[in-house]
C-alpha positions, 0 to 999 in steps of 0.5 A: 508542444511536441516536446511537452508531449514527449516528456509526458510520455516518458513519465508513463511507466514502462510495460512490465512483462511477467516471466514464467518464474514470476507467474508460477511463483506469484506469492513470491513475486508480489508479497512483501512483508512489513519489517518490524521496525517499520511496523512500529513506526507506522502503527505508532503514527496511526494510533496517534492519528486515531487518538486525535480523531483523524481518519485516513480520509483527512490526514495530510502527511507533513501536517497531521503526521510528521515525516521525521519518524519514518526512517525504516518505513521510508527504506521499505517503501523505496523498495516497494516503489521500485518493485511496482515500477520496475519489477512486477507492477503489483504488491501485497503488503503483509504483516501490519500488526493488527493486534497493536492497532486494537485487534479483534477486541476493538474491531472499530479501532483496528479498522480505522487504524489499519486504514490510517496505517495503510494510507501512511504506507501508500503515501511513502510509496508515492502520492495517493490518488484522492479518489482512492481514499476510503476504498481499501480492498482485501485480496481474496484470491491471488492466483495467476493462471499458468495458461493466461498471462493476464492477472486479474485478482478478485477484490472484496471491499472491506471498507465502505464510504459512509 
């Protein structure tokens, strides 16, 4: 029993400490931009799922979304995972091509497709917690107080459960 608990403890992520440079340059520390090739891969998959009537709440990677067409996304997500686990512990992924997903001309389609796309991205970073589905958030404020080492972003829900 002692062996099982020690291996369980080893699976917990290490405590990450933000140095002064990371605190002063928050945007540089946590912002990551989706490369164009990965953007094409994830947008194509999201649009196919949308056309099939699937939502981010029901998609299963491997069943509904093939895993062979994500070479660039897998490389990008491996870097994001490393950043989460070993560097700053938080990321803001930017650059998803919302116009390709429907844009403001078709807001409902863009909303559904962006949820699917971010779900696919997150599943390639690591397993998505089942309770997190359908609860995407838009970070409205992303500043770190230089006097306080604690970072607490202010989140505004942009999607709601029905």
